[in-house]
C-alpha positions as CSV (number, residue, x, y, z in Angstrom):
1,X,0.0,0.0,0.0
2,X,2.8,2.4,0.8
3,X,4.5,1.7,-2.5
4,X,1.2,2.5,-4.3
5,X,0.8,5.8,-2.5
6,X,4.4,6.8,-3.1
7,X,4.1,5.9,-6.8
8,X,0.8,7.9,-7.0
9,X,2.4,11.0,-5.4
10,X,5.4,10.8,-7.7
11,X,3.2,10.4,-10.7
12,X,1.2,13.4,-9.8
13,X,4.1,15.8,-9.1
14,X,4.7,16.9,-12.7
15,X,1.0,17.8,-13.0
16,X,1.1,19.8,-9.7
17,X,4.2,21.7,-10.8
18,X,2.7,22.3,-14.3
19,X,-0.5,23.7,-12.7
20,X,1.4,26.1,-10.5
21,X,3.5,27.5,-13.4
22,X,0.4,27.9,-15.6
23,X,-2.2,28.8,-13.0
24,X,-3.7,31.6,-15.2
25,X,-3.2,30.1,-18.6
26,X,-6.9,29.3,-18.9
27,X,-7.2,33.1,-19.7
28,X,-4.9,32.9,-22.7
29,X,-6.7,33.7,-26.0
30,X,-9.9,34.7,-24.3
31,X,-11.7,37.5,-26.1
32,X,-12.3,40.3,-23.6
33,X,-9.1,39.7,-21.7
34,X,-5.8,41.3,-22.7
35,X,-2.9,38.9,-22.1
36,X,0.8,39.5,-22.1
37,X,3.1,36.6,-21.3
38,X,6.9,37.0,-21.2
39,X,8.9,33.8,-20.9
40,X,12.4,33.0,-19.5
41,X,14.0,33.2,-22.9
42,X,13.1,36.8,-23.3
43,X,14.5,37.7,-19.9
44,X,17.7,35.8,-20.6
45,X,18.0,37.6,-24.0
46,X,17.5,41.0,-22.3
47,X,19.9,40.2,-19.5
48,X,22.7,39.4,-22.0
49,X,22.7,43.1,-23.2
50,X,25.9,44.9,-22.4
51,X,24.8,47.4,-19.7
52,X,28.1,49.3,-19.2
53,X,27.0,52.2,-21.4
54,X,23.5,52.4,-19.9
55,X,24.1,53.7,-16.4
56,X,24.8,52.2,-13.1
57,X,21.2,50.9,-12.4
58,X,20.9,49.1,-15.7
59,X,23.2,46.2,-14.6
60,X,21.0,45.7,-11.5
61,X,17.8,45.7,-13.6
62,X,19.2,43.2,-16.1
63,X,20.5,40.9,-13.3
64,X,17.1,40.9,-11.7
65,X,15.4,40.3,-15.1
66,X,17.6,37.2,-15.6
67,X,16.0,35.7,-12.5
68,X,12.4,35.9,-13.9
69,X,11.1,32.7,-15.5
70,X,7.7,33.9,-16.5
71,X,5.7,37.2,-16.3
72,X,2.0,37.3,-17.1
73,X,-0.2,40.3,-17.2
74,X,-4.0,40.0,-17.6
75,X,-6.4,42.9,-17.9
76,X,-10.1,43.1,-18.5
77,X,-13.0,45.5,-18.1
78,X,-15.7,42.9,-18.6
79,X,-17.7,42.1,-15.5
80,X,-17.8,38.3,-16.0
81,X,-14.0,38.1,-16.5
82,X,-13.4,40.3,-13.5
83,X,-15.2,37.8,-11.4
84,X,-13.4,34.8,-13.0
85,X,-10.0,36.5,-12.4
86,X,-10.9,37.2,-8.8
87,X,-11.9,33.5,-8.3
88,X,-8.7,32.3,-10.1
89,X,-6.6,34.4,-7.8
90,X,-8.4,33.1,-4.7
91,X,-8.0,29.5,-5.9
92,X,-4.3,30.1,-6.6
93,X,-3.7,31.6,-3.2
94,X,-5.5,28.7,-1.5
95,X,-3.5,26.1,-3.4
96,X,-0.1,27.8,-2.9
97,X,1.8,29.3,0.0
98,X,1.8,33.0,-1.0
99,X,1.7,35.5,1.7
100,X,0.0,38.9,1.5
101,X,2.7,41.5,1.5
102,X,0.6,44.6,1.1
103,X,-3.0,45.6,0.7
104,X,-4.2,49.1,-0.4
105,X,-7.9,50.2,-0.6
106,X,-8.7,53.7,-1.7
107,X,-11.7,55.2,-3.5
108,X,-13.2,51.8,-4.5
109,X,-9.9,50.5,-5.8
110,X,-8.1,47.6,-4.1
111,X,-4.5,46.5,-4.7
112,X,-3.1,43.3,-3.1
113,X,0.5,42.1,-3.4
114,X,1.4,38.5,-2.6
115,X,4.8,36.8,-2.6
116,X,6.2,33.4,-2.0
117,X,9.6,33.3,-0.3
118,X,12.3,30.9,-1.5
119,X,14.9,29.1,0.6
120,X,16.2,32.3,2.1
121,X,14.3,35.3,3.5
122,X,15.6,37.6,0.8
123,X,14.6,35.3,-2.1
124,X,11.2,35.6,-3.8
125,X,10.1,32.7,-6.1
126,X,6.7,33.9,-7.0
127,X,4.8,37.2,-6.9
128,X,1.3,38.3,-7.6
129,X,-0.3,41.7,-7.9
130,X,-4.1,42.0,-8.2
131,X,-5.8,45.3,-8.8
132,X,-9.6,45.7,-8.7
133,X,-11.4,48.9,-9.3
134,X,-14.8,49.7,-8.1
135,X,-15.9,51.4,-11.2
136,X,-17.5,49.1,-13.8
137,X,-15.6,50.7,-16.6
138,X,-12.2,50.4,-14.9
139,X,-9.8,47.6,-15.6
140,X,-9.0,44.6,-13.3
141,X,-5.4,43.8,-13.6
142,X,-3.5,40.6,-12.6
143,X,0.3,40.5,-12.7
144,X,2.0,37.2,-11.9
145,X,5.6,36.2,-12.0
146,X,7.7,33.2,-11.2
147,X,11.5,32.9,-10.9
148,X,14.1,33.8,-8.4
149,X,14.5,37.4,-7.3
150,X,17.0,38.4,-4.7
151,X,15.7,41.4,-2.7
152,X,19.3,42.4,-2.1
153,X,19.7,43.0,-5.9
154,X,16.7,45.3,-6.0
155,X,17.1,47.3,-2.8
156,X,19.2,50.0,-4.5
157,X,16.8,50.5,-7.5
158,X,15.7,54.1,-7.9
159,X,12.7,54.7,-5.8
160,X,13.7,52.0,-3.3
161,X,16.9,53.6,-2.1
162,X,17.0,53.8,1.6
163,X,14.8,50.7,2.1
164,X,16.0,48.1,4.4
165,X,17.6,45.0,3.0
166,X,17.3,41.5,4.4
167,X,19.7,42.3,7.2
168,X,18.4,45.6,8.1
169,X,21.1,47.6,6.4
170,X,20.2,50.9,4.7
171,X,20.6,51.1,1.0
172,X,23.0,53.6,-0.5
173,X,21.7,57.1,-1.0
């Protein structure tokens, strides 16, 4: 019996992994939902650009981009798809161990940011941003990424300078 259970779990692992990496692929090619998907190959291509002539931040941006495996952006203004996106996000959060990092509610709009930490506290392996607007005409936006992002690599990005790193150090000013 134990062998059967172990075999069953091992056989199911590729499907579980596949489902996690393509959690929102059911919205691909749906009329009424704008879909942008960027894959690892694009990020590897971009990160291979010589950044020496682009300024000091370009190298950090490109290094971070190399860590992204997949970035998906979905937007819609249609009520039925807004509800489906909300349900898909809820299902994805229930099935995966993402933690809510931030929540903002203002003027009928809601923004929620979730992350999944990697093996170390400064590594993010998955991120999700979900934006809902109260107005029926406004867009609902879902941004999802997977990969390996080191927070120490992004702490000195413009706009984030002075934020604490994983060890409480202040970024350069």
